[in-house]
ROFIMAR-877573 format. One record per residue (C-alpha): y, x, z. Coordinates in nm, 2 decimals. Layout:
REM ROFIMAR-877573
Y|X|Z
...
REM end
This chain:
REM ROFIMAR-877573
12.49|5.16|20.81
12.39|5.46|20.54
12.09|5.30|20.38
12.32|4.96|20.34
12.62|5.19|20.17
12.32|5.32|19.95
12.23|5.03|19.83
12.59|4.89|19.76
12.67|5.22|19.57
12.33|5.15|19.34
12.39|4.81|19.31
12.79|4.94|19.14
12.59|5.19|19.02
12.42|4.97|18.80
12.66|4.74|18.73
12.88|5.08|18.63
12.64|5.17|18.35
12.63|4.80|18.16
13.01|4.79|18.21
13.00|5.17|18.08
12.75|5.08|17.81
12.97|4.80|17.66
13.24|4.99|17.64
13.10|5.27|17.47
12.97|5.01|17.19
13.31|4.88|17.14
13.38|5.12|16.85
13.11|5.02|16.65
13.36|4.77|16.48
13.56|5.01|16.33
13.22|5.24|16.23
13.13|4.92|16.02
13.44|4.89|15.87
13.43|5.25|15.75
13.08|5.21|15.69
13.18|4.94|15.43
13.49|5.06|15.27
13.33|5.41|15.26
13.65|5.57|15.40
13.79|5.68|15.75
14.14|5.50|15.65
14.29|5.71|15.87
14.11|5.68|16.14
14.13|5.98|16.40
13.80|6.14|16.57
14.02|6.25|16.86
13.89|5.97|17.12
13.50|6.07|17.00
13.55|6.42|17.05
13.67|6.40|17.40
13.45|6.10|17.52
13.21|6.35|17.43
13.32|6.61|17.60
13.36|6.41|17.90
13.03|6.29|17.95
12.88|6.63|17.88
13.16|6.74|18.18
13.00|6.44|18.42
12.60|6.48|18.32
12.71|6.91|18.44
12.83|6.76|18.71
12.54|6.53|18.85
12.31|6.79|18.81
12.49|6.97|19.07
12.50|6.67|19.30
12.27|6.47|19.46
12.19|6.09|19.40
12.35|6.05|19.13
12.11|5.90|18.89
12.31|5.63|18.78
12.61|5.88|18.62
12.37|6.08|18.43
12.20|5.79|18.29
12.52|5.63|18.15
12.66|5.98|18.04
12.32|6.06|17.84
12.39|5.75|17.69
12.76|5.87|17.58
12.68|6.21|17.46
12.41|6.02|17.24
12.62|5.77|17.10
12.93|5.99|17.03
12.73|6.26|16.92
12.65|5.97|16.65
13.02|5.84|16.58
13.13|6.24|16.52
12.85|6.25|16.31
12.94|5.92|16.08
13.32|6.06|16.14
13.22|6.35|15.99
13.03|6.21|15.70
13.30|5.98|15.55
13.60|6.18|15.63
13.80|6.32|15.39
13.82|6.75|15.38
14.09|6.81|15.60
14.03|6.54|15.88
13.62|6.71|15.85
13.79|7.03|15.93
14.03|6.94|16.21
13.75|6.80|16.36
13.55|7.10|16.37
13.76|7.27|16.52
13.81|7.03|16.79
13.41|7.04|16.86
13.40|7.38|16.86
13.76|7.44|17.10
13.63|7.17|17.34
13.25|7.10|17.30
13.12|7.45|17.28
13.43|7.71|17.39
13.55|7.48|17.64
13.21|7.35|17.83
13.06|7.63|17.79
13.32|7.88|17.94
13.32|7.62|18.23
12.95|7.62|18.28
12.96|8.01|18.23
13.23|8.03|18.51
13.08|7.84|18.73
12.70|7.91|18.68
12.82|8.32|18.74
13.14|8.29|18.99
13.07|8.03|19.22
12.73|7.96|19.45
12.62|7.64|19.65
12.83|7.37|19.72
13.12|7.54|19.61
13.04|7.56|19.24
12.98|7.16|19.28
13.32|7.10|19.43
13.50|7.30|19.14
13.32|7.08|18.86
13.43|6.81|19.03
13.77|6.90|19.07
13.77|6.98|18.66
13.58|6.62|18.62
13.87|6.49|18.81
14.18|6.68|18.63
14.01|6.57|18.30
13.93|6.19|18.40
14.31|6.17|18.50
14.41|6.30|18.15
14.21|6.06|18.01
14.30|5.78|18.20
14.69|5.86|18.11
14.64|5.86|17.75
14.65|5.51|17.74
15.04|5.53|17.82
15.08|5.60|17.43
14.92|5.25|17.36
15.16|5.11|17.65
15.47|5.25|17.54
15.42|5.16|17.16
15.36|4.75|17.33
15.71|4.76|17.46
15.87|4.94|17.18
15.71|4.73|16.88
15.68|4.39|17.14
15.38|4.35|16.95
14.98|4.35|17.13
14.85|4.46|16.76
14.73|4.79|16.90
14.60|4.70|17.20
14.24|4.51|17.22
14.23|4.31|17.49
13.83|4.28|17.57
13.87|4.66|17.60
14.15|4.69|17.80
13.96|4.42|18.06
13.59|4.60|18.01
13.79|4.94|18.07
13.96|4.79|18.43
13.61|4.66|18.54
13.45|5.00|18.50
13.72|5.16|18.67
13.61|4.91|18.96
13.26|4.92|18.94
13.31|5.37|18.94
13.59|5.35|19.21
13.32|5.17|19.45
13.04|5.38|19.33
13.21|5.72|19.44
13.33|5.52|19.74
13.02|5.45|19.87
12.88|5.78|19.79
13.21|5.92|19.97
13.29|6.12|19.65
13.64|6.18|19.59
13.55|6.35|19.22
13.43|5.96|19.10
13.61|5.73|19.31
13.98|5.90|19.31
14.01|5.89|18.87
13.93|5.50|18.88
14.21|5.43|19.07
14.44|5.54|18.80
14.19|5.37|18.59
14.21|5.08|18.73
14.61|5.05|18.74
14.66|5.17|18.38
14.42|4.86|18.29
14.59|4.62|18.50
14.89|4.70|18.33
14.77|4.68|18.00
14.61|4.31|18.10
14.97|4.17|18.20
15.15|4.34|17.94
14.92|4.21|17.66
14.99|3.87|17.83
15.37|3.91|17.84
15.41|3.99|17.48
15.15|3.81|17.33
15.33|3.49|17.43
15.66|3.62|17.32
15.48|3.69|17.00
15.37|3.34|16.94
15.70|3.23|17.05
15.90|3.47|16.81
15.67|3.34|16.52
15.73|2.99|16.66
16.10|3.01|16.58
16.02|3.17|16.26
15.85|2.92|16.10
16.11|2.72|15.90
16.06|2.38|15.74
15.94|2.30|15.43
16.22|2.30|15.16
16.22|1.98|14.94
16.26|2.06|14.56
16.56|1.90|14.47
16.60|1.61|14.17
16.86|1.48|13.96
16.90|1.09|14.00
17.10|0.83|13.75
17.13|0.51|13.86
17.24|0.26|13.63
17.26|-0.11|13.63
17.03|-0.15|13.36
16.76|0.08|13.48
16.59|0.16|13.82
16.65|0.50|13.98
16.43|0.73|13.77
16.43|1.13|13.77
16.57|1.26|13.40
16.38|1.58|13.29
16.48|1.92|13.38
16.68|2.13|13.12
16.59|2.43|12.97
16.79|2.71|12.95
16.81|2.63|12.55
16.97|2.30|12.62
17.23|2.39|12.85
17.34|2.65|12.62
17.36|2.43|12.33
17.57|2.17|12.58
17.82|2.45|12.65
17.85|2.52|12.31
17.92|2.16|12.23
18.17|2.16|12.44
18.36|2.46|12.33
18.36|2.35|12.00
18.54|2.00|12.09
18.78|2.17|12.33
18.87|2.40|12.03
18.90|2.12|11.80
19.14|1.92|12.01
19.34|2.28|12.01
19.38|2.27|11.71
19.44|1.95|11.57
19.72|2.01|11.85
19.91|2.25|11.68
19.93|2.49|12.00
19.69|2.77|11.92
19.82|2.95|12.25
19.71|2.68|12.51
19.47|2.78|12.76
19.38|2.42|12.86
18.99|2.47|12.82
19.00|2.77|13.00
18.78|2.97|12.74
18.85|3.13|12.40
18.70|2.91|12.15
18.49|3.07|11.90
18.52|3.11|11.50
18.32|2.79|11.38
18.33|2.74|10.98
18.27|2.49|10.78
18.34|2.25|11.06
18.51|1.91|11.01
18.84|1.87|11.22
18.89|1.59|11.43
19.21|1.34|11.39
19.41|1.28|11.72
19.45|0.94|11.80
19.71|0.82|12.04
19.66|0.57|12.29
REM end
């Protein structure tokens, strides 16, 4: 039975390596965009520094245990690729972001990891040392898996899945499943336990994506307005078919209004009613204009 469980553990470990390899490469489009625009464009370095620290911590734990070679292989690649990401970020980041990134590296990678190694090496021995480091890995992994709650909250608040890439959520869920069974078959709770939470949050993200992507499509469909047709002026005459008149310019409209005012003003003068306001507009004073004679019907 031990041999069978060992083979299954190896199989899940290999699958975990493959899926985690894809997850580690998922930021490549982001860094390609940074390379093209020669700017970090507001991207933060926190995820890459945290991933680097996590990989280093799991390598240290795996070195204290036995039969955890597959844990070492994938996290060694993680240290390699995350170091490249952080270096790339530092190259294109503005000065303020560079300073913050260097501070995080010194605090977590140098200070945090260095302190863990020194304390566990000098204060603990044998199996106890591995248990302490394992619990540290477990707590840190739980914190890493809780981090996506910020994205979940943002999706629920904005009702948009713009900030939740579906493929990444799927691969993170698959990774949690593989490493859970790997730890379970090795009877290592420090590997298995955090991935239970990772699986739960991964499923939650996929469900939210399915719900809000449908709602987003429905809202966009409702907001789609029919095309507005441009109105056309049609004159119907017995001697001509329906034809469109040319649109009047602003100057032509003003001339028509002025002509109407002049005609109205002349009618008022001829009728000898200077205080009449029948036309509704005070007529301007116009010189050298011939007066019209009134004709009784």
